[in-house]
GUZA-507704 format. One line per field, with one value per residue (C-alpha): x, y, z. Coordinates in pm, 1 decimal, decimal comma. Layout:
N
east: X_... $
north: Y_... $
up: Z_... $
This chain:
722
east: -7228,0_-7122,6_-6757,4_-6558,0_-6522,9_-6264,2_-6337,1_-6338,1_-6057,1_-6070,6_-5892,5_-6157,8_-6026,7_-6255,1_-6092,2_-6303,6_-6213,4_-5948,4_-6087,1_-5956,3_-6076,1_-6196,1_-6388,3_-6558,4_-6634,9_-6786,9_-6988,5_-7127,7_-7234,8_-7387,8_-7589,4_-7663,7_-8032,7_-8026,2_-7796,0_-7990,5_-8305,9_-8129,7_-7962,2_-8289,7_-8487,7_-8221,3_-8175,7_-8542,8_-8611,0_-8321,6_-8459,7_-8790,1_-8660,2_-8469,8_-8781,1_-8985,5_-8746,2_-8840,8_-8659,0_-8364,8_-8240,9_-7861,1_-7761,0_-7394,2_-7223,1_-6854,6_-6627,4_-6252,1_-6041,4_-5700,4_-5524,5_-5246,7_-4935,7_-4893,0_-4648,5_-4512,6_-4406,3_-4282,6_-4042,8_-3917,2_-3856,3_-3693,7_-3550,2_-3888,5_-3875,2_-4147,6_-4216,5_-4288,9_-4511,7_-4709,3_-4752,3_-4865,0_-5096,0_-5251,3_-5285,7_-5462,7_-5711,2_-5770,0_-5853,6_-6093,1_-6271,8_-6300,4_-6455,5_-6705,3_-6798,0_-6817,9_-7133,3_-7104,6_-7134,6_-7445,9_-7581,2_-7557,4_-7742,7_-8000,2_-8069,9_-8070,8_-8310,4_-8501,3_-8465,9_-8541,8_-8882,2_-8876,1_-8980,6_-8719,9_-8438,8_-8613,3_-8680,6_-8964,2_-9151,6_-9120,3_-9260,5_-9548,0_-9432,3_-9549,9_-9263,7_-9278,9_-9203,8_-8902,9_-8550,1_-8410,5_-8635,2_-8558,6_-8184,2_-8215,9_-8409,1_-8165,5_-7867,3_-8048,8_-8129,9_-7761,4_-7637,2_-7883,7_-7788,1_-7426,7_-7481,1_-7661,5_-7378,1_-7079,2_-6767,6_-6512,4_-6199,1_-6108,4_-5761,9_-5522,0_-5670,1_-5812,6_-6154,4_-6434,8_-6760,4_-7062,2_-7331,4_-7653,2_-7918,5_-8282,1_-8621,3_-8714,3_-8490,2_-8531,0_-8482,9_-8133,1_-8027,1_-8129,2_-7928,2_-7625,8_-7617,5_-7693,6_-7395,3_-7151,8_-7267,0_-7232,1_-6890,4_-6784,5_-6918,7_-6731,8_-6414,9_-6448,0_-6530,8_-6224,2_-5996,7_-6106,7_-6067,3_-5732,0_-5611,7_-5738,2_-5562,9_-5231,0_-5253,3_-5292,7_-5013,5_-4771,4_-4863,4_-4809,5_-4466,9_-4357,0_-4394,3_-4209,5_-3920,0_-3896,0_-3860,3_-3605,6_-3397,3_-3409,6_-3268,2_-2986,2_-2874,7_-2873,2_-2668,4_-2410,5_-2386,1_-2347,1_-2059,3_-1871,0_-1891,5_-1764,1_-1472,5_-1377,2_-1360,1_-1493,9_-1523,4_-1465,8_-1470,9_-1618,9_-1292,5_-1015,9_-648,5_-574,5_-814,3_-694,4_-341,3_-458,4_-669,7_-354,5_-157,7_-420,0_-419,7_-42,5_-65,9_-305,0_-75,0_232,2_41,8_-58,2_291,0_427,5_183,7_269,1_647,2_608,6_402,7_660,3_947,8_766,7_672,2_1038,9_1178,6_924,6_1021,8_1389,8_1346,6_1141,8_1404,2_1181,9_1301,7_1440,9_1166,2_897,5_1101,7_1168,1_780,0_715,7_974,7_931,9_1306,7_1436,8_1806,9_1694,0_1488,6_1786,4_2014,5_1744,8_1742,5_2116,8_2118,9_1869,3_2068,3_2391,4_2183,3_2081,9_2422,6_2589,3_2328,5_2436,2_2803,8_2748,3_2588,0_2868,9_3189,5_3381,9_3339,6_3703,0_3674,7_3781,5_3450,5_3248,9_3431,2_3427,7_3053,3_2993,5_3208,8_3000,3_2665,3_2789,6_2886,4_2550,9_2366,7_2606,9_2516,2_2127,6_2182,8_2374,5_2093,0_1835,9_2011,7_2050,4_1688,1_1611,2_1824,3_1672,2_1320,4_1416,7_1560,0_1229,6_1048,8_1262,6_1228,9_864,6_824,5_1044,2_827,4_502,9_631,2_739,1_379,7_215,3_418,3_339,4_-24,4_-7,9_146,6_-107,1_-400,0_-272,2_-269,1_-626,0_-750,1_-602,4_-652,5_-937,0_-1217,1_-1374,2_-1337,9_-1525,3_-1810,9_-1829,6_-1852,9_-2124,5_-2337,2_-2274,4_-2394,5_-2713,5_-2813,5_-2747,4_-2964,5_-3246,9_-3250,0_-3267,0_-3567,4_-3741,3_-3691,6_-3831,1_-4143,8_-4202,0_-4174,9_-4438,3_-4664,7_-4662,8_-4745,1_-5044,7_-5171,4_-5158,9_-5329,7_-5551,2_-5510,6_-5236,5_-5317,8_-5563,7_-5801,2_-5960,3_-6295,2_-6474,2_-6802,7_-6729,4_-7077,8_-7401,0_-7628,4_-7917,0_-8254,3_-8175,1_-8423,1_-8386,2_-8349,8_-8009,6_-8152,7_-8271,9_-7982,8_-8100,7_-7760,6_-7604,0_-7921,3_-7897,2_-7526,6_-7599,9_-7895,2_-7652,1_-7385,5_-7634,4_-7781,6_-7424,8_-7305,4_-7626,2_-7576,6_-7227,0_-7324,0_-7599,3_-7362,4_-7100,0_-7357,2_-7506,2_-7166,8_-7039,7_-7360,3_-7407,9_-7055,2_-7189,9_-7014,2_-6876,1_-6605,5_-6464,8_-6110,6_-6246,9_-6472,5_-6182,1_-5959,6_-6188,2_-6371,1_-6122,7_-6354,2_-6347,9_-6629,6_-6760,7_-6982,1_-7119,1_-7474,4_-7611,1_-7938,3_-8219,3_-8434,9_-8807,3_-8866,8_-8680,3_-8890,1_-9216,1_-9133,6_-9153,3_-9479,4_-9637,0_-9534,4_-9167,8_-9124,8_-8842,0_-8476,7_-8460,0_-8726,4_-8505,2_-8221,3_-8404,6_-8556,8_-8219,4_-7973,6_-7690,1_-7757,2_-7518,4_-7745,9_-7713,5_-7348,7_-7299,4_-7436,3_-7218,6_-6919,1_-7054,2_-7053,6_-6687,8_-6586,0_-6752,9_-6560,9_-6222,6_-6317,4_-6410,5_-6035,7_-6009,7_-6354,4_-6625,1_-6927,2_-7239,1_-7444,6_-7431,6_-7581,4_-7685,6_-7758,3_-7735,1_-7669,8_-7998,0_-8332,7_-8409,7_-8067,2_-8177,6_-8064,3_-8366,9_-8345,4_-7989,7_-8054,8_-8317,0_-8103,7_-7803,9_-8023,0_-8159,8_-7826,2_-7668,6_-7961,5_-7953,9_-7559,0_-7658,4_-7634,4_-7893,6_-7988,0_-8235,0_-8327,6_-8462,6_-8646,8_-8523,1_-8668,9_-9006,0_-9089,1_-9073,9_-9112,9_-8998,5_-8946,8_-9319,1_-9370,7_-9132,5_-9237,3_-9607,1_-9680,7_-9877,1_-9781,2_-9983,7_-9679,4_-9325,4_-9002,9_-9137,1_-9357,8_-9056,9_-8851,0_-9122,7_-9180,3_-9518,5_-9416,3_-9125,1_-8918,0_-9001,9_-9372,1_-9306,8_-9035,6_-9145,2_-8978,9_-8920,4_-9115,5_-8844,7_-8552,6_-8475,8_-8399,5_-8599,2_-8760,8_-8831,3_-9057,9_-9191,0_-9570,1_-9776,8_-9857,7_-9564,6_-9282,5_-8960,5_-8794,0_-8410,9_-8440,1_-8602,3_-8369,7_-8056,1_-8187,1_-8094,1_-8382,9_-8206,1_-7892,7_-8061,4_-8237,0_-7913,7_-7723,6_-7992,2_-7989,3_-7630,1_-7679,4_-7944,4_-7815,5_-7495,8_-7578,2_-7807,5_-7881,8_-8024,8_-8190,6_-8152,8_-8288,8_-8063,1_-7778,4_-7905,4_-8279,1_-8286,9_-8068,5_-8151,4_-7866,5_-7595,2_-7717,9_-7771,4_-7430,7_-7232,5_-7417,1_-7322,3_-6989,1_-6970,8_-7153,9_-7206,8_-7295,6_-7540,8_-7502,8_-7674,6_-7458,5_-7474,7_-7693,0_-7528,1_-7272,4_-6920,7_-7022,2_-7302,5_-7104,1_-6819,8_-7080,4_-7246,1_-6896,6_-6820,9_-7176,4_-7111,3_-6761,6_-6846,4_-7041,0_-6737,1_-6890,5_-6669,7_-6715,0_-6643,2_-6710,6_-6963,4_-7210,5_-7243,9_-7615,3_-7791,0_-7473,5_-7562,1_-7332,5_-7335,6_-7253,2_-6984,8_-6817,3_-6797,1_-6676,6_-6376,7_-6471,3_-6335,2_-6446,6_-6800,3_-6789,8_-6969,3_-7231,2_-6995,9_-6864,7_-7178,6_-7400,3_-7162,0 $
north: -1927,3_-2114,6_-2214,7_-2103,9_-2377,3_-2406,3_-2473,5_-2866,3_-2973,7_-3341,3_-3527,2_-3749,1_-4044,4_-4081,0_-4401,8_-4730,8_-4978,2_-5226,4_-5570,0_-5845,9_-6194,9_-6067,6_-5778,1_-6026,4_-6267,4_-5981,8_-5853,0_-6221,9_-6234,6_-5870,2_-5963,6_-6321,0_-6271,7_-6092,3_-6348,0_-6635,9_-6473,8_-6432,8_-6772,2_-6950,7_-6769,1_-6797,5_-7177,5_-7238,8_-7048,1_-7243,8_-7585,5_-7493,1_-7408,4_-7730,1_-7925,2_-7748,5_-7867,2_-8182,9_-8506,6_-8602,2_-8953,9_-9026,7_-9348,3_-9422,0_-9642,8_-9720,7_-9790,2_-9868,1_-9658,6_-9821,5_-9614,4_-9760,6_-9583,6_-9509,1_-9779,6_-9568,6_-9283,5_-9557,0_-9712,5_-9361,2_-9254,1_-9572,4_-9354,4_-9294,9_-9419,9_-9596,1_-9269,9_-9082,3_-9350,1_-9368,7_-8964,0_-9008,6_-9276,0_-9068,6_-8766,5_-8981,2_-9104,5_-8728,4_-8638,8_-8907,0_-8794,3_-8455,3_-8630,7_-8767,4_-8421,4_-8290,4_-8127,9_-8347,7_-8665,0_-8512,5_-8430,4_-8799,2_-8907,0_-8645,5_-8782,3_-9123,7_-9089,2_-8798,4_-8573,2_-8272,2_-8383,4_-8431,0_-8137,2_-8219,3_-8123,5_-7873,7_-7545,3_-7433,1_-7745,3_-7718,8_-7366,9_-7485,5_-7289,8_-7412,6_-7490,9_-7478,5_-7802,6_-7694,0_-7827,3_-7504,5_-7513,5_-7884,7_-7810,2_-7537,7_-7748,8_-8046,6_-7818,4_-7682,7_-8026,0_-8129,8_-7831,1_-7903,4_-8284,4_-8186,7_-8001,6_-8285,3_-8534,9_-8571,4_-8762,6_-8848,1_-9033,0_-9236,9_-9088,5_-9180,1_-9505,7_-9598,5_-9631,7_-9354,5_-9307,3_-9144,9_-9024,3_-8876,8_-8710,2_-8704,6_-8659,3_-9024,4_-9325,5_-9538,3_-9233,7_-9164,3_-9520,3_-9499,9_-9191,3_-9323,9_-9648,0_-9456,3_-9212,8_-9496,4_-9680,1_-9355,6_-9302,0_-9647,5_-9609,1_-9277,8_-9436,3_-9712,7_-9471,7_-9257,7_-9537,6_-9676,3_-9324,9_-9288,3_-9620,0_-9542,7_-9202,8_-9349,8_-9629,1_-9379,3_-9157,2_-9456,9_-9578,5_-9231,9_-9203,1_-9549,8_-9463,6_-9136,0_-9307,0_-9601,5_-9340,0_-9160,8_-9467,6_-9590,4_-9252,7_-9250,8_-9615,3_-9539,7_-9232,6_-9435,2_-9698,3_-9468,6_-9272,4_-9586,1_-9712,3_-9363,8_-9323,1_-9684,3_-9604,9_-9801,9_-9722,7_-10006,3_-9844,4_-9524,4_-9320,5_-9279,2_-9333,9_-8972,0_-8876,3_-9127,0_-8982,9_-8630,3_-8740,9_-8901,0_-8583,9_-8363,9_-8587,9_-8561,3_-8187,7_-8166,8_-8374,0_-8163,9_-7830,1_-7971,3_-8081,4_-7732,4_-7547,4_-7735,5_-7705,1_-7320,4_-7284,0_-7453,5_-7269,1_-6928,5_-7012,5_-7095,5_-6773,1_-6559,0_-6705,3_-6671,7_-6320,1_-6217,3_-6371,5_-6634,9_-6863,5_-7206,9_-7330,6_-7195,6_-7283,4_-7655,7_-7660,0_-7550,0_-7781,8_-8085,5_-8128,1_-8392,5_-8246,0_-7909,2_-8074,1_-8266,5_-7954,3_-7755,1_-8019,2_-7996,5_-7625,3_-7634,5_-7874,2_-7665,4_-7346,2_-7480,5_-7612,1_-7275,4_-7092,7_-7325,5_-7253,6_-6882,1_-6892,3_-7088,2_-6979,6_-6677,1_-6483,6_-6613,2_-6957,5_-7219,0_-7444,9_-7137,8_-7022,2_-7389,9_-7411,0_-7082,8_-7204,8_-7525,9_-7323,6_-7109,8_-7422,0_-7576,1_-7252,1_-7225,7_-7588,1_-7488,8_-7189,4_-7402,1_-7666,1_-7391,7_-7256,7_-7616,9_-7683,4_-7355,0_-7428,1_-7787,1_-7641,6_-7398,7_-7667,5_-7874,7_-7580,2_-7538,3_-7901,9_-7885,7_-7592,4_-7758,9_-8072,9_-7887,0_-7689,1_-8023,4_-8157,1_-7857,2_-7855,7_-8220,9_-8156,0_-7872,5_-8116,3_-8373,8_-8134,8_-8021,4_-8380,1_-8436,1_-8116,3_-8226,3_-8613,1_-8717,9_-8517,5_-8834,3_-9028,9_-8753,6_-8753,1_-9129,9_-9120,0_-8879,4_-9066,1_-9396,4_-9229,3_-9097,3_-9412,0_-9592,6_-9333,5_-9366,1_-9741,3_-9737,6_-9494,8_-9706,6_-10024,6_-9871,2_-9752,3_-10078,6_-10293,6_-10042,2_-10070,8_-10439,1_-10438,8_-10188,1_-10424,9_-10716,1_-10525,6_-10295,1_-10006,1_-9761,2_-9693,0_-9922,1_-9788,2_-10036,4_-9928,8_-10181,0_-10158,8_-10242,6_-10197,9_-10064,3_-9818,6_-9939,9_-9770,3_-9606,6_-9691,8_-9348,7_-8998,4_-8842,5_-8494,0_-8354,2_-8503,7_-8415,3_-8423,8_-8207,6_-7981,0_-7939,5_-7844,4_-7602,3_-7451,3_-7398,8_-7242,8_-7001,8_-6928,9_-6863,1_-6653,4_-6434,0_-6401,1_-6294,4_-6047,5_-5897,5_-5876,4_-5697,4_-5460,9_-5372,3_-5326,4_-5101,9_-4890,0_-4853,0_-4881,1_-4933,7_-4888,0_-5207,8_-5170,2_-4910,1_-4952,2_-4890,0_-4602,7_-4442,3_-4468,2_-4341,6_-4064,2_-3962,8_-4017,3_-4261,5_-4502,2_-4394,2_-4693,0_-4992,7_-5022,9_-5383,3_-5460,7_-5557,1_-5830,7_-5797,8_-6114,9_-5965,8_-5648,8_-5834,8_-5952,7_-5598,5_-5424,0_-5255,8_-4889,8_-5017,1_-5209,1_-5023,7_-5032,3_-4751,3_-4947,1_-5241,8_-5041,8_-4968,9_-5332,2_-5505,7_-5286,8_-5543,6_-5629,3_-5566,3_-5274,0_-5096,8_-5158,8_-4990,6_-4661,3_-4688,6_-4730,8_-4426,4_-4222,2_-4318,9_-4252,5_-3905,1_-3822,4_-3895,2_-3741,4_-3406,0_-3369,3_-3052,7_-2924,2_-3103,9_-3172,5_-3007,6_-2969,2_-3264,9_-3253,7_-3597,7_-3616,3_-3861,8_-3826,1_-3966,6_-4036,8_-4384,5_-4421,7_-4458,0_-4109,8_-4034,0_-4388,4_-4342,4_-4006,2_-4128,6_-4438,6_-4203,6_-3982,0_-4266,2_-4434,0_-4102,5_-4029,2_-4381,5_-4325,3_-4023,1_-3730,3_-3461,7_-3491,9_-3336,5_-3442,3_-3178,1_-3276,4_-3043,6_-3234,7_-3073,5_-3208,7_-3579,2_-3576,0_-3920,7_-3874,9_-3844,7_-4155,3_-4358,1_-4240,6_-4237,6_-3888,7_-3586,3_-3265,9_-2965,9_-2720,7_-2791,5_-2638,8_-2375,3_-2230,3_-2193,6_-2015,2_-1807,4_-1674,4_-1826,0_-2037,4_-2122,1_-2416,5_-2568,1_-2594,7_-2787,8_-3017,7_-3361,1_-3657,9_-3973,2_-4253,5_-4516,4_-4295,8_-3969,4_-3804,5_-3482,8_-3453,3_-3125,8_-3220,9_-3085,5_-3043,5_-3176,0_-2931,0_-2700,7_-2604,4_-2457,1_-2295,2_-2263,0_-1896,2_-1975,6_-2257,6_-2037,6_-1731,4_-1569,5_-1745,5_-2071,5_-1941,5_-1808,2_-2150,2_-2333,9_-2091,0_-2130,1_-2504,3_-2543,0_-2397,4_-2666,4_-2991,5_-3191,9_-3301,5_-3152,3_-3358,7_-3204,9_-3458,2_-3273,0_-3370,8_-3542,0_-3335,5_-3363,8_-3317,7_-2967,9_-2653,8_-2681,5_-2909,7_-2711,0_-2407,0_-2611,6_-2797,7_-2467,7_-2417,0_-2745,5_-2859,8_-3137,9_-3327,2_-3701,9_-3864,2_-4180,4_-4427,2_-4760,1_-5056,0_-5227,0_-4919,1_-4592,3_-4545,9_-4404,0_-4150,5_-4025,6_-4000,1_-3815,0_-3577,5_-3500,0_-3420,8_-3175,7_-3035,1_-2967,5_-2817,0_-2456,5_-2419,5_-2477,9_-2776,2_-3002,0_-3354,3_-3587,2_-3925,3_-4176,9_-4410,5_-4735,1_-4832,5_-5156,8_-5384,4_-5763,0_-5895,8_-6260,1_-6145,9_-5908,2_-6175,9_-6420,1_-6145,8_-6102,2_-5736,4_-5769,4_-5430,9_-5528,3_-5850,8_-5679,4_-5956,0_-6226,9_-6025,5_-5828,5_-6124,6_-6307,0 $
up: 1593,4_1300,0_1266,5_967,5_705,7_442,0_89,8_0,5_-225,7_-306,0_-589,9_-748,8_-966,6_-1259,0_-1396,6_-1372,4_-1088,6_-1208,9_-1301,9_-1104,7_-995,3_-672,0_-826,1_-1076,8_-785,4_-581,4_-861,6_-909,2_-546,8_-541,0_-860,5_-777,1_-785,8_-1126,0_-1280,9_-1145,3_-1298,5_-1642,3_-1613,2_-1547,6_-1811,5_-2081,6_-2009,8_-1997,6_-2331,6_-2482,0_-2373,2_-2491,6_-2841,2_-2852,4_-2750,2_-3019,8_-3289,3_-3477,6_-3397,9_-3614,3_-3672,0_-3757,1_-3935,6_-4014,6_-4267,6_-4230,3_-4524,3_-4548,1_-4812,1_-4897,2_-5165,9_-5383,2_-5493,2_-5851,9_-5958,1_-6246,4_-5983,3_-5749,7_-6020,3_-6144,1_-5782,0_-5621,6_-5341,3_-5196,6_-4819,2_-4630,1_-4422,0_-4730,0_-4873,5_-4535,1_-4556,0_-4922,3_-4837,9_-4545,7_-4768,6_-5021,8_-4758,3_-4664,8_-5035,8_-5045,5_-4743,0_-4919,4_-5224,2_-4975,7_-4883,5_-5218,8_-5380,8_-5688,0_-5479,4_-5296,3_-5632,6_-5731,7_-5419,1_-5470,8_-5827,4_-5744,9_-5442,3_-5599,9_-5298,7_-5478,8_-5458,8_-5077,4_-4872,1_-4612,8_-4849,9_-5085,4_-4911,1_-5176,7_-5122,6_-4751,9_-4749,1_-4976,7_-5287,4_-5629,2_-5839,8_-6236,6_-6396,1_-6608,2_-6665,4_-6528,1_-6223,9_-6161,7_-6179,3_-5911,7_-5679,6_-5728,9_-5656,6_-5347,5_-5221,7_-5267,4_-5068,1_-4784,8_-4798,1_-4797,4_-4469,3_-4320,3_-4392,7_-4137,0_-4286,3_-4014,2_-4037,9_-3745,3_-3630,0_-3887,4_-4001,0_-4332,7_-4170,4_-4249,2_-4124,2_-4324,3_-4098,3_-4217,9_-4020,9_-4143,6_-3987,3_-4052,0_-3924,8_-4241,2_-4471,2_-4274,2_-4327,4_-4694,2_-4756,9_-4598,5_-4793,5_-5114,0_-5025,2_-4974,5_-5289,4_-5497,2_-5369,2_-5458,7_-5810,9_-5843,5_-5738,7_-5982,4_-6263,3_-6168,3_-6158,9_-6503,2_-6656,9_-6502,3_-6621,2_-6980,7_-6979,4_-6855,9_-7130,9_-7390,2_-7264,5_-7256,1_-7603,0_-7735,9_-7530,4_-7651,4_-8023,7_-7963,9_-7778,6_-8036,3_-8317,3_-8120,0_-8046,5_-8401,6_-8534,8_-8269,5_-8333,2_-8712,8_-8679,9_-8442,0_-8703,1_-9000,7_-8811,7_-8709,7_-9075,1_-9210,3_-8953,0_-8879,0_-8503,1_-8228,9_-7843,0_-7604,5_-7261,9_-7368,0_-7361,4_-7606,6_-7534,1_-7573,8_-7327,2_-7068,3_-7108,5_-7054,4_-6740,9_-6585,4_-6660,4_-6503,5_-6188,0_-6169,5_-6187,5_-5928,2_-5695,5_-5785,1_-5721,4_-5376,5_-5297,3_-5407,5_-5205,2_-4888,5_-4939,0_-5010,6_-4716,1_-4489,9_-4625,3_-4597,4_-4232,9_-4141,9_-4313,4_-4125,9_-3806,2_-3879,1_-4014,7_-3702,5_-3464,9_-3343,9_-3069,1_-3127,4_-2945,1_-3190,5_-3488,3_-3364,7_-3305,9_-3662,5_-3823,6_-3590,5_-3614,7_-3386,0_-3408,2_-3287,3_-3014,0_-2884,0_-2901,0_-2716,4_-2430,7_-2404,7_-2395,9_-2130,7_-1917,1_-1959,8_-1875,6_-1550,2_-1445,9_-1558,5_-1354,0_-1043,9_-1113,5_-1135,0_-802,0_-620,3_-802,8_-874,9_-1210,2_-1350,9_-1218,1_-1489,7_-1454,2_-1505,3_-1821,3_-1965,3_-1900,5_-2104,8_-2389,9_-2408,6_-2387,9_-2686,5_-2886,1_-2853,2_-2953,4_-3256,2_-3358,0_-3314,6_-3553,5_-3809,3_-3804,7_-3848,4_-4143,0_-4294,1_-4261,1_-4439,7_-4720,6_-4759,9_-4747,2_-5022,4_-5250,0_-5209,9_-5328,6_-5636,5_-5717,4_-5677,7_-5908,5_-6179,3_-6157,8_-6203,9_-6503,7_-6662,1_-6613,9_-6754,9_-7074,9_-7121,3_-7073,7_-7351,6_-7598,2_-7510,6_-7548,1_-7883,4_-8002,9_-7877,7_-8052,0_-8374,9_-8371,1_-8162,6_-8275,7_-8425,8_-8125,2_-7914,1_-8162,0_-8173,3_-7769,3_-7783,8_-8026,5_-7816,3_-7491,9_-7650,3_-7812,8_-7462,9_-7276,1_-7551,6_-7513,7_-7138,1_-7120,7_-7396,4_-7202,6_-6885,0_-7050,2_-7239,3_-6912,3_-6756,3_-7056,2_-7016,5_-6651,1_-6710,9_-6987,7_-6741,5_-6448,2_-6620,9_-6394,6_-6303,9_-5911,1_-5760,8_-5502,0_-5280,7_-5113,8_-4910,7_-4715,8_-4346,4_-4215,3_-4379,2_-4211,4_-4017,5_-3913,3_-3585,8_-3289,5_-3110,0_-3238,1_-3225,2_-3164,1_-2922,8_-2734,4_-2391,2_-2206,4_-2472,9_-2492,6_-2109,0_-2142,8_-2429,7_-2238,5_-1933,2_-2139,9_-2300,8_-1961,8_-1817,0_-2113,8_-2087,3_-1720,5_-1769,5_-2028,4_-1829,0_-1522,6_-1746,0_-1885,4_-1536,5_-1374,3_-1668,7_-1656,7_-1278,6_-1138,9_-785,8_-455,3_-368,7_-99,0_137,0_-42,5_-369,2_-235,6_-62,0_-359,9_-637,3_-447,5_-185,6_103,1_402,5_477,3_822,5_861,1_676,5_767,3_713,1_544,8_770,4_608,1_581,6_768,9_1064,0_1048,8_1049,5_1398,6_1526,6_1631,7_1337,2_1430,8_1459,0_1142,2_994,5_1049,2_1311,6_1524,1_1478,5_1634,2_1951,4_1961,4_1926,9_2075,1_2030,0_1670,3_1384,5_1265,5_1599,8_1623,8_1285,6_1410,5_1734,2_1500,0_1294,5_1605,2_1684,0_1333,2_1354,7_1672,0_1506,5_1184,2_1363,2_1486,4_1703,2_1573,8_1757,2_1541,2_1667,3_1330,5_1107,8_762,5_630,5_243,3_-38,8_-422,5_-527,8_-385,8_-193,8_-50,2_291,1_426,5_650,5_814,1_873,6_1016,5_1259,6_1358,6_1414,4_1642,8_1841,1_1880,5_2004,6_2238,9_2387,6_2439,6_2660,2_2425,5_2393,1_2024,0_1789,1_1424,4_1202,0_878,0_629,2_331,5_313,3_-15,5_65,3_455,8_471,5_847,4_910,1_702,7_903,0_1264,8_1152,1_1264,8_1123,3_1293,6_1237,4_1276,6_1139,5_1044,4_808,2_1082,5_1297,8_1010,9_929,8_1288,5_1342,8_1635,8_1862,5_1799,3_2122,6_2054,8_1720,3_1859,0_1990,4_2174,3_2007,0_2172,7_2117,8_2246,8_2425,3_2090,0_1998,7_1653,4_1466,4_1174,3_871,6_864,5_596,4_314,8_414,2_193,0_294,9_4,7_-38,4_49,0_371,5_465,7_382,8_555,0_879,1_1049,1_1000,4_1134,9_1437,9_1493,1_1458,3_1694,3_1969,1_1926,4_1975,9_2331,9_2399,4_2214,0_2192,6_1833,0_1558,4_1276,4_947,4_735,5_398,0_39,6_-201,5_-365,7_-712,6_-648,9_-504,2_-436,4_-55,5_29,0_-89,4_97,7_414,9_370,8_448,1_771,0_923,7_1078,7_864,9_586,9_555,4_223,3_232,6_-46,9_-85,2_-137,8_-476,9_-601,1_-574,5_-845,6_-806,6_-1081,3_-865,6_-556,1_-748,5_-903,8_-545,7_-414,7_-706,1_-658,7_-290,7_-354,2_-433,6_-110,8_108,1_287,3_503,8_390,4_671,0_470,9_349,5_501,7_285,8_368,2_311,1_282,9_247,1_507,2_379,9_30,1_144,6_370,2_70,9_-162,1_59,5_178,0_534,3_633,7_587,7_824,9_1107,1_1159,4_1311,4_1611,4_1674,8_1686,4_1937,1 $
């Protein structure tokens, strides 16, 4: 009889696996063949494309640019430091570098060397187009050649020095050197022309400015002379007597106000302390009075003496009463001294106020005199200052004019050719060391992108931890991949993993199925597993091979096992075992024959096999009917383990019907192929049938890759092979 099953409830996490260095490293190891193929192909194509490019020759000319500061600016700004000058000179060199990269300079070289007629620099000529000989067309060709030339020229400044390299790449060595030298020569010519133009503009500006300053100076000196003659006044020191008197009074008033503020603040502080009943200590500290300080020391001494007497003598003792009188006298002296100091401070405030009022009254009188009597002096001083300032400015510009007349330039720019370009003996491109690096980089990037795309699209089963976390099922066994070279050593009829299990009973592959038997025993709990359903999410996951291997491993361990091929469409079990039965499962379920007649014994193990016959088709209705229930009930009494090799979950509906009949269902997934999404979908697909999912078999694990990837749960080879 079938055991009652409970509906399966699993919480499946649909979130993608977290990205970590270990995950990336594991993905690279799993896909190393694909990555190696992509890397090699892209690197080879990159090298081929580079090799097909025409060779390029690079020639370099070196110049030294030493800009000069504008002497007019330097003289008008005498505070400019050496650091600022250095920064200005460095910025000037950078500006000249930009001029070397300019389109106008490239256009000058194009016109000089007639590069517009060279197919290397003219795209229409290179493509074989016929160009109309017109001024407009020639201008367009020259501009395009200048743009192409500017892209082929590299101008580099050596660190922060004044040395600049001009490098030109061309298809011919001699042409590259010719263009580089022409470029430098054109720049020198442009620099000289610019300096001459600047010098001429500066001279014209100075001439115009000098004429304007001369007229202004003449007018101001004439106005000063006329006013002196009319008023009869002269200014010696630039300031009248009345102004000097007023300035002295203003200085005295400032001093008087400061003294009044200090004395008032001192007095108010003292009164505030006395009114608040401040202690003599705080008042003495505020006044810095030596008398109060001495009285306070005497008071402290008498207080200590009095305290000692009160501790030893009676209340009415004469010495005690005399001490009290002395202490009272000292305190009275302190109060009297405080009152005297406060009275003195008040008197000082009154005296300062009276002095300030007298000074202010005198200033008012002097100001009236100035307003009424010195208007002419003020006007004379103003005219004198204006004439002096005009003369100073005129003399500065006149001196600069004489300097420029003698030097002939305003800001000298020295450009010197350090080394001319020579024809290179070897092409600069292809640069094979650099080309190899570029090819390796392109191959690595392409391989990384392909790896990322494949991992995102497939999301394969990688580790037991990830599988359990994301689908909620434990990994029952990790079955290693058996290489083809190992299978070729077996007899022809046993060249499959199940044959390798019986041939190498102590191999890692055989140990994996012994581990599976143990995992199934613990997974069953109190409910023993009699009928075990093996299926997979997709075809070609290796479920039939795993089913046969589990049957052989269980039979070799002493169990009575029968393997039933329920996948009548594929009949992969017949192909693996190289059998062609005349009767099969469908004949048993249809009542045409007894199961004992159809069942055979595996030649490599004591396991029994109930196959599907070629040409038969057991529909879902047949597999889920009462005949199947009766068959399983009868087999339970004869066998310890019944294994149902069912079709993939997504392929047909048979599996969902058969899953409910078994005591447990095991999903077979292929390592690095079956996606987490496919497993999750298969679990959801089986859920409505009430199947009891026991776990997952990860089939085809590459043990070496898993070990290097850090998946310890897959490191089965080292111990099993020992």
